[in-house]
C-alpha positions, 0 to 999 in steps of 0.5 A, spaced: 499 500 500 502 506 497 502 511 503 502 518 501 504 523 507 505 531 508 512 532 508 511 534 515 507 529 517 508 526 525 503 521 524 501 515 520 494 513 517 494 508 523 496 512 528 491 517 526 486 511 526 488 509 534 487 517 536 480 517 533 478 511 536 482 511 543 477 514 549 484 517 553 485 524 555 488 528 549 494 529 554 495 521 556 495 520 549 499 525 547 505 522 552 504 515 549 504 517 542 510 522 543 506 527 539 504 534 541 496 535 544 494 539 539 496 534 534 491 529 538 485 535 537 487 536 530 486 528 528 480 527 533 476 533 529 477 529 522 472 525 519 478 521 516 485 519 517 488 521 510 491 527 509 488 533 505 491 536 499 495 542 501 494 546 494 490 552 494 482 551 493 483 557 487 489 557 483 489 565 481 496 564 478 493 559 473 489 565 470 495 569 470 499 565 466 494 563 461 492 570 460 497 574 461 504 571 461 506 564 461 512 565 466 509 570 471 509 569 478 506 571 484 510 576 486 511 579 479 504 579 479 503 583 486 509 587 483 505 589 477 498 590 481 501 594 486 505 598 481 499 599 477 495 601 483 490 596 482 493 593 489 496 596 495 
């Protein structure tokens, strides 16, 4: 089975399932697994154990690259908009 984790992930899907299914307190479970309490709270609030995609939901730069200039970066677009007073 090919597991694709986020590069900063501290838990695997199996550990996340463990987090979601055990009735231990947040502090006890964090100490047992060696992760932060925030990690326990975060995964207890999720419906699944898979990583979500970390790309933007709306890729604004695709429009710029398609209609203005193919090689324009986000920072170049920002500079262009500031220079023309559209974005401050």
